[in-house]
C-alpha positions as CSV (number, residue, x, y, z in Angstrom):
1,M,-55.0,-86.5,-47.0
2,S,-56.4,-84.9,-50.1
3,R,-54.0,-83.1,-52.5
4,S,-55.1,-79.5,-51.7
5,A,-54.3,-80.3,-47.9
6,Q,-51.0,-81.4,-48.9
7,E,-50.0,-78.4,-50.7
8,M,-51.1,-76.2,-48.0
9,V,-48.7,-78.3,-45.6
10,A,-45.8,-78.1,-48.0
11,L,-46.5,-74.0,-48.5
12,L,-46.6,-73.3,-44.7
13,R,-43.2,-75.6,-44.2
14,G,-41.7,-73.4,-47.0
15,L,-43.0,-70.2,-45.3
16,R,-41.4,-71.2,-41.9
17,I,-38.2,-71.7,-44.0
18,V,-38.1,-68.6,-45.3
19,V,-38.8,-67.0,-41.9
20,E,-35.9,-69.1,-40.1
21,A,-33.7,-68.0,-42.9
22,C,-34.6,-64.3,-42.7
23,G,-34.2,-64.4,-39.1
24,R,-30.8,-66.2,-39.0
25,E,-29.6,-63.4,-41.6
26,H,-31.0,-60.3,-39.6
27,L,-29.3,-61.9,-36.4
28,A,-26.0,-62.3,-38.2
29,H,-26.8,-58.7,-39.7
30,G,-27.3,-57.2,-36.0
31,R,-24.3,-59.1,-34.6
32,H,-22.1,-57.7,-37.4
33,L,-23.3,-54.2,-36.6
34,W,-23.0,-54.4,-32.9
35,S,-19.5,-55.7,-33.5
36,N,-18.4,-52.6,-35.5
37,S,-20.8,-50.0,-33.5
38,S,-19.0,-47.2,-31.6
39,I,-22.3,-47.5,-29.4
40,R,-20.6,-50.9,-28.1
41,E,-17.5,-49.2,-27.1
42,L,-19.3,-46.1,-25.4
43,I,-21.2,-48.4,-23.3
44,A,-18.1,-50.6,-22.5
45,E,-16.3,-47.4,-21.7
46,N,-19.0,-45.7,-19.3
47,A,-19.4,-49.3,-17.7
48,E,-15.7,-49.2,-17.0
49,H,-15.6,-45.7,-15.9
50,T,-18.7,-46.3,-13.6
51,A,-16.9,-49.6,-11.8
52,Q,-13.7,-47.1,-11.4
53,L,-15.9,-44.2,-9.7
54,V,-17.5,-46.8,-7.5
55,K,-14.2,-48.1,-6.4
56,N,-12.7,-44.5,-5.9
57,S,-16.0,-43.7,-3.7
58,G,-14.9,-46.7,-1.3
59,K,-11.5,-44.8,-1.0
60,N,-12.2,-41.2,-0.9
61,P,-16.1,-40.7,-1.1
62,T,-15.7,-36.8,-0.2
63,E,-13.7,-36.0,-3.1
64,E,-15.8,-38.2,-5.6
65,L,-19.0,-36.4,-4.1
66,K,-17.6,-32.9,-4.8
67,R,-16.7,-33.9,-8.4
68,L,-20.0,-35.2,-9.1
69,Q,-21.5,-32.1,-7.9
70,L,-19.3,-30.0,-9.8
71,A,-20.2,-32.3,-12.8
72,L,-23.9,-31.6,-12.2
73,Q,-23.4,-27.8,-11.7
74,E,-21.5,-27.4,-14.9
75,T,-24.2,-29.3,-16.8
76,G,-26.8,-27.1,-15.3
77,E,-24.9,-24.2,-16.5
78,R,-24.2,-25.4,-19.9
79,G,-27.8,-26.1,-20.3
80,Y,-28.8,-22.5,-19.3
81,V,-26.4,-21.1,-21.5
82,V,-27.6,-23.1,-24.5
83,A,-31.2,-22.1,-23.5
84,K,-30.5,-18.5,-23.1
85,G,-28.5,-18.5,-26.6
86,L,-31.3,-20.0,-28.3
87,C,-33.8,-17.4,-26.6
88,T,-31.6,-14.5,-27.4
89,L,-31.2,-15.7,-31.0
90,L,-35.0,-16.3,-31.5
91,E,-35.8,-12.6,-29.8
92,T,-32.9,-11.2,-32.4
93,K,-34.5,-12.9,-35.5
94,I,-38.4,-11.6,-34.3
95,Q,-36.9,-8.2,-33.9
96,M,-35.0,-7.9,-37.2
97,S,-38.0,-9.6,-39.0
98,R,-40.1,-6.6,-37.4
99,E,-37.5,-4.2,-38.5
100,E,-37.6,-5.0,-41.8
101,A,-41.3,-5.5,-42.1
102,S,-41.6,-1.8,-41.0
103,T,-38.8,-0.5,-43.2
104,P,-39.9,1.4,-46.6
105,A,-39.0,-0.4,-49.7
106,E,-36.2,1.3,-51.7
107,P,-37.1,3.2,-54.9
108,S,-35.2,0.8,-57.0
109,P,-35.7,-2.8,-56.7
110,A,-32.4,-3.4,-58.4
111,T,-30.4,-1.3,-56.4
112,A,-32.1,-3.1,-53.3
113,A,-31.1,-6.5,-54.8
114,K,-27.4,-5.5,-55.2
115,K,-27.5,-4.7,-51.4
116,P,-28.9,-7.4,-49.5
117,T,-29.3,-7.1,-45.4
118,S,-27.2,-9.6,-43.5
119,T,-27.1,-10.2,-40.0
120,A,-23.7,-9.0,-39.6
121,Q,-24.3,-5.9,-41.3
122,N,-27.4,-5.1,-38.7
123,L,-25.0,-6.2,-35.9
124,A,-22.3,-4.0,-37.1
125,N,-23.5,-1.0,-35.3
126,W,-24.5,-2.8,-32.0
127,D,-22.6,-2.0,-28.6
128,A,-20.3,-4.7,-27.8
129,A,-21.8,-4.9,-24.3
130,N,-25.2,-5.7,-26.1
131,L,-23.7,-8.1,-28.8
132,D,-25.0,-11.7,-28.1
133,I,-22.1,-13.8,-29.5
134,S,-24.1,-17.1,-29.3
135,S,-26.4,-15.5,-32.2
136,I,-23.9,-15.2,-34.6
137,T,-21.7,-17.3,-36.7
138,L,-17.8,-16.8,-36.4
139,K,-18.2,-15.6,-40.2
140,E,-20.6,-13.1,-39.3
141,F,-18.4,-12.2,-36.3
142,E,-15.4,-11.8,-38.7
143,E,-17.4,-9.8,-40.9
144,I,-18.5,-7.3,-38.3
145,L,-14.7,-6.8,-37.1
146,S,-13.7,-6.2,-40.6
147,R,-16.3,-3.7,-41.3
148,R,-15.7,-2.0,-38.4
149,N,-11.9,-1.9,-39.2
150,K,-12.6,-0.8,-42.6
151,D,-14.7,2.2,-41.7
152,R,-12.3,3.3,-39.2
153,S,-9.5,3.2,-42.3
154,V,-11.6,5.1,-44.4
155,S,-12.4,7.8,-42.1
156,L,-8.4,8.1,-41.8
157,R,-8.0,8.4,-45.6
158,I,-10.7,10.6,-46.6
159,P,-9.6,14.3,-46.8
160,A,-11.7,16.9,-44.6
161,T,-12.9,18.4,-47.7
162,K,-14.6,15.5,-48.9
163,S,-15.7,14.2,-45.6
164,S,-19.2,15.7,-45.9
165,Q,-20.0,13.7,-48.9
166,T,-18.5,10.2,-48.6
167,M,-18.1,10.3,-45.0
168,P,-20.7,8.1,-42.6
169,Q,-22.7,11.1,-40.7
170,D,-21.5,9.4,-37.3
171,A,-18.3,9.9,-38.4
172,K,-18.4,13.6,-38.6
173,G,-17.7,16.3,-36.4
174,K,-19.6,19.5,-35.8
175,H,-17.9,21.2,-38.7
176,G,-18.3,18.2,-41.2
177,Q,-14.6,17.3,-40.4
178,S,-13.2,13.7,-39.4
179,D,-14.1,13.4,-35.8
180,P,-10.9,11.7,-33.9
181,G,-13.2,10.2,-31.1
182,I,-14.7,7.7,-33.6
183,I,-11.2,6.0,-33.7
184,T,-11.1,5.8,-30.0
185,Q,-15.0,4.5,-30.1
186,D,-14.0,1.9,-32.7
187,T,-11.1,0.4,-30.8
188,E,-12.9,0.3,-27.5
189,Y,-15.6,-1.5,-29.4
190,V,-13.2,-4.1,-31.0
191,N,-11.6,-4.7,-27.6
192,N,-14.7,-4.9,-25.7
193,V,-15.9,-7.5,-28.2
194,L,-12.9,-9.4,-27.9
195,R,-12.8,-9.3,-24.1
196,F,-16.3,-10.5,-24.1
197,V,-15.2,-13.7,-26.3
198,A,-12.3,-14.4,-24.7
199,G,-13.1,-13.5,-21.0
200,A,-10.3,-12.0,-20.5
201,K,-9.6,-8.7,-18.3
202,P,-10.0,-5.3,-20.1
203,Q,-6.6,-3.3,-20.7
204,E,-5.6,-1.5,-17.9
205,E,-5.5,2.3,-18.4
206,P,-2.8,4.4,-17.9
207,D,-2.9,6.4,-14.6
208,T,-1.8,9.5,-16.8
209,Q,-5.3,9.4,-18.1
210,V,-7.4,9.9,-15.0
211,K,-7.5,13.5,-14.1
212,K,-7.4,14.6,-10.9
213,G,-7.7,17.9,-8.8
214,E,-4.2,19.2,-8.1
215,N,-4.9,19.0,-4.3
216,Q,-6.6,15.9,-4.2
217,Q,-4.3,13.2,-2.4
218,A,-4.1,9.6,-3.7
219,I,-6.2,7.2,-1.1
220,D,-4.7,4.1,-0.4
221,V,-7.4,1.3,0.1
222,P,-6.9,-2.3,2.1
223,E,-6.1,-5.4,-0.1
224,L,-7.9,-8.6,0.1
225,S,-6.6,-11.4,2.2
226,K,-4.0,-13.7,0.7
227,V,-6.1,-16.8,1.0
228,A,-8.9,-15.0,-0.8
229,K,-9.2,-16.6,-4.6
230,Q,-11.6,-15.9,-7.8
231,R,-14.4,-18.3,-7.3
232,K,-17.9,-18.0,-9.0
233,V,-20.7,-17.4,-6.8
234,P,-23.6,-20.3,-7.0
235,S,-26.6,-18.1,-8.0
236,S,-29.2,-20.8,-8.5
237,R,-30.8,-22.2,-5.6
238,I,-29.9,-25.8,-6.6
239,G,-26.6,-24.9,-7.0
240,R,-26.6,-23.6,-3.6
241,M,-28.5,-26.5,-2.0
242,A,-25.9,-28.7,-3.7
243,S,-23.1,-27.0,-1.9
244,F,-24.7,-27.3,1.3
245,G,-25.7,-31.0,0.7
246,G,-21.9,-31.6,0.0
247,L,-20.8,-30.0,3.2
248,F,-23.4,-32.3,5.2
249,A,-22.1,-35.4,3.4
250,G,-18.5,-34.4,3.9
251,L,-19.0,-33.7,7.5
252,G,-20.7,-36.8,8.0
253,I,-17.8,-39.0,6.1
254,G,-15.3,-37.0,8.2
255,T,-16.9,-37.6,11.4
256,L,-17.1,-41.3,11.0
257,N,-13.5,-41.3,9.7
258,E,-12.4,-39.5,13.2
259,L,-14.5,-41.5,15.2
260,T,-12.9,-45.0,13.5
261,K,-9.6,-43.6,14.0
262,G,-10.4,-42.9,17.5
263,A,-11.6,-46.4,18.3
264,L,-8.6,-47.9,16.4
265,G,-6.1,-45.7,18.5
266,L,-4.6,-44.0,15.6
267,G,-5.2,-40.5,16.9
268,G,-8.5,-39.9,16.2
269,S,-11.3,-38.7,18.4
270,T,-13.5,-40.7,20.6
271,T,-16.5,-38.4,21.5
272,M,-19.1,-37.2,18.6
273,R,-18.3,-33.5,19.1
274,E,-14.8,-33.8,19.1
275,A,-15.1,-35.9,15.7
276,L,-17.4,-33.4,14.1
277,L,-15.2,-30.5,14.9
278,S,-12.0,-32.0,13.4
279,P,-9.7,-29.7,11.4
280,A,-10.7,-31.6,8.5
281,N,-14.4,-30.7,9.0
282,A,-13.7,-27.3,9.9
283,E,-11.9,-27.1,6.6
284,R,-14.7,-28.1,5.1
285,I,-17.1,-25.5,6.8
286,V,-14.6,-22.7,5.8
287,D,-14.6,-23.6,2.0
288,T,-18.2,-23.9,1.6
289,L,-19.0,-20.8,3.4
290,C,-16.6,-18.9,1.3
291,K,-17.7,-20.6,-1.7
292,V,-21.4,-19.3,-1.3
293,R,-21.0,-16.4,0.6
294,G,-24.2,-14.8,1.5
295,A,-26.2,-15.2,4.4
296,A,-24.7,-18.4,5.4
297,L,-21.2,-16.8,5.4
298,K,-23.0,-13.9,7.5
299,I,-24.2,-16.4,10.2
300,G,-21.0,-17.7,10.4
301,Q,-19.0,-14.2,11.0
302,I,-21.7,-13.5,13.5
303,L,-20.8,-17.0,15.3
304,S,-17.3,-16.3,15.2
305,I,-17.6,-13.5,17.6
306,Q,-19.9,-15.6,20.3
307,D,-18.5,-16.9,23.5
308,S,-16.7,-20.5,23.7
309,S,-19.5,-21.2,26.0
310,V,-22.3,-20.7,23.1
311,V,-20.1,-22.0,20.4
312,S,-17.2,-24.4,20.7
313,P,-13.7,-22.8,20.3
314,Q,-13.1,-25.2,17.4
315,L,-15.9,-24.0,15.7
316,A,-15.4,-20.4,16.5
317,K,-11.8,-20.8,15.3
318,A,-13.3,-22.1,11.8
319,F,-15.8,-19.2,11.8
320,E,-12.9,-16.7,12.5
321,R,-11.1,-17.8,9.3
322,V,-14.6,-17.1,7.4
323,R,-14.7,-13.8,8.8
324,Q,-11.2,-12.8,7.5
325,A,-11.3,-14.1,4.0
326,A,-14.1,-14.4,1.5
327,D,-13.7,-15.3,-2.2
328,Y,-14.7,-12.8,-4.8
329,M,-16.6,-13.2,-8.3
330,P,-14.7,-13.9,-11.5
331,D,-14.6,-10.9,-14.0
332,W,-17.2,-12.2,-16.4
333,Q,-19.4,-12.4,-13.3
334,V,-18.9,-9.2,-12.3
335,E,-19.5,-7.8,-15.8
336,R,-22.7,-9.5,-16.0
337,V,-24.2,-8.0,-12.7
338,M,-22.8,-4.7,-13.6
339,N,-24.6,-4.7,-17.2
340,T,-28.0,-6.0,-15.4
341,Q,-28.1,-3.5,-12.9
342,L,-26.7,-0.1,-14.5
343,G,-26.9,-0.9,-18.4
344,A,-24.4,-1.8,-21.1
345,D,-22.7,1.6,-21.0
346,W,-21.7,1.5,-17.3
347,R,-18.0,1.6,-18.1
348,Q,-18.6,4.9,-20.1
349,R,-19.8,6.8,-17.2
350,L,-16.1,6.0,-15.5
351,S,-12.6,6.9,-16.3
352,K,-11.4,4.1,-14.6
353,F,-12.4,0.9,-12.8
354,E,-10.1,-2.0,-11.0
355,E,-11.3,-5.4,-12.1
356,K,-10.0,-6.9,-8.8
357,P,-11.9,-5.7,-5.6
358,F,-10.1,-4.3,-2.6
359,A,-12.5,-6.0,-0.1
360,A,-15.0,-9.0,-0.1
361,A,-17.2,-9.7,2.5
362,S,-20.6,-11.8,2.9
363,I,-23.0,-9.9,0.7
364,G,-20.9,-8.3,-2.0
365,Q,-17.4,-7.1,-2.8
366,V,-16.1,-3.5,-3.3
367,H,-14.2,-2.4,-6.4
368,R,-12.2,1.2,-6.7
369,A,-13.1,3.6,-9.5
370,T,-12.9,6.8,-10.6
371,L,-15.6,8.8,-12.0
372,S,-15.4,11.1,-15.3
373,D,-14.8,14.6,-13.1
374,G,-12.0,12.8,-11.1
375,M,-13.7,11.7,-8.0
376,D,-12.6,8.5,-6.7
377,V,-15.5,6.1,-5.8
378,A,-16.0,2.9,-4.1
379,I,-18.5,0.4,-6.1
380,K,-20.1,-2.5,-4.0
381,I,-21.6,-5.0,-6.1
382,Q,-23.9,-7.7,-4.4
383,Y,-23.2,-11.3,-5.1
384,P,-25.8,-12.6,-7.7
385,G,-28.4,-14.9,-5.8
386,V,-27.8,-13.9,-2.5
387,A,-31.0,-11.7,-2.0
388,Q,-33.3,-14.6,-3.3
389,S,-31.3,-17.2,-1.3
390,I,-31.4,-15.8,2.5
391,G,-34.0,-17.7,4.1
392,S,-32.7,-21.1,2.3
393,D,-29.0,-20.5,3.2
394,I,-29.9,-19.7,6.8
395,D,-32.1,-22.8,7.1
396,N,-29.5,-25.2,5.4
397,L,-26.5,-24.2,7.5
398,V,-28.7,-23.7,10.8
399,G,-30.5,-27.0,10.3
400,M,-27.0,-28.6,9.6
401,L,-25.6,-27.6,12.8
402,K,-28.8,-28.2,14.9
403,V,-28.4,-32.1,13.5
404,W,-24.9,-32.2,15.2
405,D,-26.1,-30.5,18.3
406,V,-24.0,-27.5,18.1
407,F,-26.1,-25.0,20.1
408,P,-27.3,-25.6,23.6
409,Q,-31.0,-25.5,24.4
410,G,-31.0,-22.1,26.2
411,F,-29.6,-20.2,23.1
412,F,-32.7,-19.8,21.1
413,I,-31.1,-20.1,17.9
414,D,-34.6,-20.2,16.3
415,N,-35.0,-16.4,17.4
416,V,-31.6,-15.6,16.7
417,V,-32.3,-17.0,12.7
418,R,-35.8,-14.9,12.7
419,V,-33.7,-11.7,13.4
420,A,-31.2,-12.5,11.1
421,K,-33.3,-13.2,8.3
422,R,-34.8,-9.6,8.6
423,E,-31.7,-8.0,9.2
424,L,-30.2,-9.2,6.5
425,Q,-33.0,-8.5,4.2
426,W,-32.1,-5.1,5.0
427,E,-28.6,-5.7,4.1
428,V,-29.1,-6.8,0.7
429,D,-31.2,-3.8,-0.3
430,Y,-28.7,-1.4,-1.5
431,D,-31.3,1.2,-2.3
432,R,-32.4,1.2,1.4
433,E,-28.6,1.3,2.6
434,A,-27.9,4.5,0.2
435,E,-31.0,6.1,2.1
436,Y,-29.7,5.3,5.6
437,T,-26.2,6.4,4.7
438,E,-27.6,9.7,3.8
439,K,-29.5,9.9,6.7
440,F,-26.8,9.1,8.9
441,R,-24.7,11.4,7.3
442,Q,-27.2,14.4,8.2
443,M,-27.5,13.4,11.8
444,I,-23.8,13.0,12.8
445,S,-23.0,16.0,10.5
446,P,-22.6,18.3,14.0
447,Y,-19.8,16.0,15.1
448,P,-16.6,16.6,12.9
449,E,-14.8,13.5,14.2
450,Y,-16.7,11.4,12.4
451,Y,-17.4,11.5,8.5
452,V,-19.8,9.4,6.0
453,P,-19.2,9.3,2.6
454,R,-21.4,10.9,0.0
455,V,-23.5,8.7,-2.1
456,V,-23.7,8.8,-6.0
457,R,-27.2,8.1,-6.8
458,D,-26.6,7.6,-10.6
459,L,-24.6,4.7,-9.9
460,T,-27.0,2.8,-7.2
461,T,-29.3,0.1,-7.7
462,S,-31.0,-2.3,-5.3
463,S,-27.6,-4.6,-6.0
464,V,-24.9,-1.9,-6.7
465,L,-23.8,0.9,-4.2
466,T,-21.5,3.8,-5.0
467,T,-20.2,5.8,-2.4
468,E,-17.3,8.6,-2.3
469,L,-14.0,6.8,-1.5
470,V,-12.6,7.6,1.9
471,P,-9.3,7.4,3.0
472,G,-8.3,5.3,6.4
473,V,-7.3,1.9,7.5
474,P,-9.8,-0.6,9.2
475,L,-9.5,-0.6,13.1
476,D,-8.3,-4.2,13.6
477,K,-5.2,-2.6,11.4
478,C,-4.7,0.1,14.2
479,F,-3.6,-1.9,17.1
480,D,0.1,-1.2,16.7
481,L,-0.5,2.7,16.3
482,S,0.8,5.2,19.2
483,Y,-1.3,5.3,22.3
484,E,-2.5,9.0,21.8
485,H,-4.3,7.6,18.2
486,R,-5.7,4.2,20.3
487,A,-7.0,6.3,23.0
488,H,-8.6,8.6,20.4
489,I,-10.2,5.8,18.5
490,A,-11.2,4.2,21.5
491,A,-13.3,7.2,22.8
492,S,-14.4,8.3,19.7
493,V,-16.1,4.7,19.0
494,L,-17.6,4.6,22.4
495,K,-19.1,8.0,22.1
496,L,-20.7,7.1,18.7
497,C,-22.3,4.0,20.2
498,L,-23.8,5.8,22.9
499,R,-24.9,9.0,20.6
500,E,-26.3,6.4,18.3
501,L,-28.7,4.9,21.2
502,F,-29.4,7.8,23.7
503,E,-29.3,10.6,20.9
504,I,-30.4,10.0,17.7
505,E,-32.0,6.5,18.3
506,C,-30.5,4.9,15.1
507,M,-27.6,2.6,14.9
508,Q,-25.8,0.8,12.8
509,T,-25.6,-2.4,14.2
510,D,-22.6,-4.5,12.4
511,P,-20.0,-5.2,14.6
512,N,-17.4,-5.6,12.2
513,W,-14.5,-3.6,12.9
514,S,-13.8,-2.9,9.1
515,N,-17.1,-0.9,8.9
516,F,-14.8,1.8,10.6
517,L,-11.9,3.3,9.1
518,Y,-9.5,5.6,10.9
519,D,-7.6,8.5,8.8
520,A,-4.7,9.3,11.0
521,P,-3.7,12.7,9.7
522,S,-7.2,14.2,10.1
523,R,-7.8,12.1,13.4
524,R,-11.1,11.0,11.9
525,L,-13.7,8.2,11.9
526,M,-14.8,7.1,8.5
527,L,-18.2,5.3,8.9
528,I,-19.2,3.0,5.9
529,D,-21.5,0.1,5.3
530,F,-25.1,1.1,6.7
531,G,-26.7,-2.0,5.5
532,S,-27.7,-3.2,8.8
533,T,-28.7,0.4,10.3
534,R,-32.0,0.5,11.9
535,F,-34.1,3.1,14.2
536,Y,-35.4,1.9,17.6
537,R,-38.8,2.6,19.1
538,H,-38.4,5.5,21.7
539,E,-40.1,3.6,24.6
540,F,-37.9,0.8,24.1
541,I,-34.9,3.2,24.3
542,R,-36.1,4.7,27.5
543,N,-36.5,1.6,29.2
544,Y,-33.2,0.4,27.9
545,R,-31.6,3.8,29.3
546,Q,-33.4,3.0,32.6
547,V,-31.6,-0.2,33.0
548,I,-28.2,1.4,32.0
549,M,-29.0,4.0,34.7
550,S,-29.6,1.5,37.6
551,A,-26.6,-0.4,36.7
552,A,-24.4,2.8,36.8
553,E,-25.9,3.8,40.2
554,D,-25.5,0.2,41.8
555,N,-29.4,-0.2,41.8
556,R,-29.9,-4.0,41.5
557,Q,-33.5,-3.8,42.3
558,G,-34.2,-1.5,39.7
559,V,-32.1,-3.7,37.0
560,L,-34.5,-6.6,38.0
561,E,-37.6,-4.6,37.7
562,M,-36.9,-3.1,34.4
563,S,-35.6,-6.1,33.0
564,R,-39.0,-8.1,33.9
565,Q,-40.7,-5.0,32.1
566,M,-38.9,-5.0,29.1
567,G,-39.0,-8.9,28.7
568,F,-35.8,-10.1,29.6
569,L,-37.6,-12.3,32.1
570,T,-41.0,-13.6,32.8
571,G,-41.0,-13.3,36.7
572,Y,-41.0,-17.1,36.7
573,E,-37.4,-17.9,36.8
574,T,-35.1,-19.3,39.6
575,K,-33.6,-16.9,42.1
576,Q,-30.4,-18.2,40.7
577,M,-31.3,-17.0,36.9
578,E,-32.4,-13.8,38.4
579,Q,-29.2,-13.3,40.1
580,A,-27.1,-14.4,37.2
581,H,-29.0,-11.9,34.7
582,V,-28.7,-8.9,37.3
583,D,-24.9,-10.0,37.7
584,A,-24.5,-9.5,34.2
585,V,-25.9,-6.2,33.7
586,M,-23.8,-4.9,36.8
587,I,-20.6,-6.0,35.3
588,L,-21.7,-4.3,32.1
589,G,-22.4,-1.1,33.9
590,E,-18.9,-0.9,35.7
591,I,-17.4,1.0,33.1
592,F,-20.0,3.8,34.3
593,R,-19.6,3.2,37.8
594,Y,-15.8,3.4,37.9
595,D,-14.8,7.1,38.4
596,G,-11.3,6.9,37.2
597,E,-9.7,5.6,34.2
598,F,-10.9,2.0,33.3
599,D,-8.2,-0.3,32.0
600,F,-9.9,-2.0,28.9
601,G,-6.9,-3.8,28.3
602,R,-6.4,-5.8,31.8
603,Q,-10.0,-6.0,32.6
604,N,-11.6,-9.5,33.1
605,T,-15.3,-8.6,32.2
606,T,-15.1,-11.2,29.6
607,E,-14.3,-13.9,32.0
608,R,-16.8,-13.0,34.4
609,L,-19.3,-12.7,31.7
610,A,-18.5,-16.2,30.3
611,A,-18.8,-17.9,33.9
612,L,-22.7,-16.7,33.8
613,V,-23.4,-17.7,30.4
614,P,-24.0,-21.5,31.3
615,T,-26.5,-20.7,34.0
616,M,-28.4,-17.9,31.8
617,V,-28.6,-20.4,28.9
618,A,-29.6,-23.6,31.4
619,H,-32.5,-21.6,33.2
620,R,-33.7,-18.9,30.6
621,L,-37.1,-19.2,29.8
622,C,-38.0,-16.6,27.1
623,P,-35.8,-15.2,24.6
624,P,-35.1,-11.5,25.0
625,P,-36.5,-8.6,22.9
626,E,-35.7,-8.9,19.6
627,E,-34.0,-5.2,19.7
628,I,-31.4,-6.7,21.9
629,Y,-29.7,-9.0,19.5
630,S,-28.3,-6.1,17.3
631,I,-27.6,-3.7,20.3
632,H,-25.5,-6.3,22.4
633,R,-23.7,-7.5,19.1
634,K,-22.6,-4.0,18.6
635,L,-21.9,-3.4,22.4
636,S,-19.8,-6.5,22.5
637,G,-18.1,-5.5,19.3
638,I,-17.1,-2.0,20.6
639,F,-15.9,-3.5,24.0
640,L,-13.6,-6.0,22.5
641,L,-12.1,-3.4,20.2
642,C,-11.3,-1.2,23.4
643,A,-9.7,-4.3,24.7
644,R,-7.7,-4.9,21.7
645,L,-6.5,-1.3,21.5
646,N,-5.4,-1.7,25.1
647,V,-6.5,1.9,26.2
648,R,-7.5,3.2,30.0
649,M,-10.4,5.6,29.6
650,N,-12.4,7.5,32.0
651,C,-16.3,6.4,30.6
652,V,-18.0,8.3,33.6
653,P,-18.0,11.9,31.4
654,F,-19.4,10.1,28.2
655,Y,-22.3,8.5,30.6
656,K,-23.1,11.9,31.9
657,D,-22.9,14.0,28.6
658,I,-24.9,11.6,26.2
659,V,-26.7,9.2,28.6
660,L,-28.0,11.5,31.1
661,G,-27.8,14.9,28.8
662,K,-28.6,14.0,25.4
663,F,-31.5,11.8,25.6
664,K,-34.9,13.8,24.9
665,D,-37.9,12.0,26.4
C-alpha cells in the first residue's frame, strides 16, 4: 500500500473516532437533559392520569363520559372567548388608529407631546356595557376607575361659580352648575364595570325607588320550581349535540346495567323496554332535557300529556317532571342576550329588573321588571341557540327514541315531528308572537271575562318579548279554590276554546295550563303566551264543525262520511278501524249531547278513549290532517283541566250559542 493510501486510511479512522466521540457526548447530554426536564414529568403524569381514567371508566363510564364532555365543552368555550377577545382587541386598535388619523393636529406640538393619548384615556368615557375587558390591561383598567373617581371628586369640590370655567362640559347643568346626576351616573358606571369583571349580580334597588301610582296594586307572580337551578344553556350546535350524545351513551350503559342485574337476579330488569325506562335512565332524560331546553324539552312536554298506550307510563312520568321544571340561564348569559337584542343601555330604560326569573319554560324564561313610568312588565328572554337548533334538537331526541322503539308504528311520529318543527319555529319568533298577541287582544275585546296584556314594542325583538305584567295564578294552582270559582274557570276556558275555533277561527294551541292565569278578585282569565297561535282555513273549520254537529246529533254515518272527506280515513280501512274512529268521535261529542250537567270529575271518557287507541294505532292507514294535531292537543288539555277542576257543567248552551250561532259561513 502506498504512503498516500495509508494516510487516507488513518484520516478516515480519525474521523470515525471523532464522530463516535461526538455521538457519545450528545447522547450523554440528551440523557442529562431528559432526566432533568419537566417534559418527562409531564408525560409521566399524563400517562398515569390516562391509566387512572381508563380504570375509572371501567367502573363508572357514564360519569367519566360526562366529565370528558364538560372538559371538551369548557375547552371550546375558552377558545371562543380568547378568539373573540383577540377580534375585539384588533377592532378596537383599528378604530382607535382611524380616530387618531382623522383627528386634526394640536396647534402646539409641545403641548400635544405633554398629553399623549393612552388606551385608558380613550376608554375612560366608554359605557360599562360596551367595555371589552379583554382588550385592556389591568393597569389601564385601574387608570380608568381612578380617572372616573377623580373627575367625580373634582365635580364635588369646585364651587358653582367657577364650574363653567374649569369643569368638564358633561358635568354641567343647564345653568352651568354641577349636575348631581353625574355622581349617580359615575357610581352606576363603576358598579356596572365591577359587576362585569366579577360576574356578580347587580345591587338590588330599594323598593322605595320604584314609583307607582297610588291606585296600582302590587302584583304577585309565581315562583320557580324548587328543583330548578341556574345552568348555562349550550348555545353551540356542537355543545348541544354532545349533550344528546352523552344521553344516548348513558341510556345504553344504564340499560345494559339493568339487564345484567336482572340476569343475575339482583333486582334489575329482564326486558329491554323495562331496562331502558329504569329510574336511572329517566333521571338522565330529565337532566339532559332540562339542560339543553329548547325544542327537545318542548317535545318532552308534549309527550308528557300523551296517553299511556302511546307513551309508556315510566317515560310519561319522566316527561311530566320535565314539564314541571326547567333550569334557567345564569346572570352573565342573560346580560349577553339583553345587550345583543336591546343594546347596552337596556337597563336605563327600566327602573327595576329582577335578576332571577319567576318562570322558566322550554323556549325562554320570564323576568319581572318595572318601566321608568312605573308600569310593571314581564320580560321573556329566549335561550340562546334555541331558534337555530330546533331541527337538530328534535331529530336528535326523536332519533334516539326511535332507536329504542318507544313509539308504536301507527303513531306516525315523522308527521308529528314535521308539524312540531313548524310550530316551534313560530314559537321562537317573538316578533310574530307580539303581533298575534295584539291581534288576539283586539279579537277577544268584546268579552270582558278575558284579558290579553299589552305589548311594549320598544322592548320587544325577535328574542325578547316585553308585555304588561298581569295578576293571577296558573290554572293548575286553582284546583283547591271554591266550587264557584272552579266552575267559572271551566266554563270560561271551554267557551274560549269554542270561540277560538268557530267564531274567530284563530287558536292559541299550547295546552300548557300556565298559559292561563286566573284573577279571583276580577273573576277574569288572563291569557298569555301566544307563540303557538295560528289561524285555520275557513273550509277546514266548516268541515270540522260538521263532524262536531254529527256527533252532537248522534249521527254515526255523518261522522264517517265527513271523516273520509277531511282525510282522517282513506276509505280502505277495516270495519274495526272505522268503528273505533267513529266511537272516539262520538265519545268526544257526549258533552254536547247530554242535556244536563255533565260530570267531568267522574267521567270515564279518558278510559274509553284509551281502550280505542291500540286499535286505531294498529289499523290506521294515514296520518290525520295536520291541523288536527294542534286542535286535539288543545282540546285534550281543556278536557283534562275540567276533569281536574272536578266540575259539573251543562255544555249544550255553549254548543248552541257558539258552534251553531256564531259560525259565519
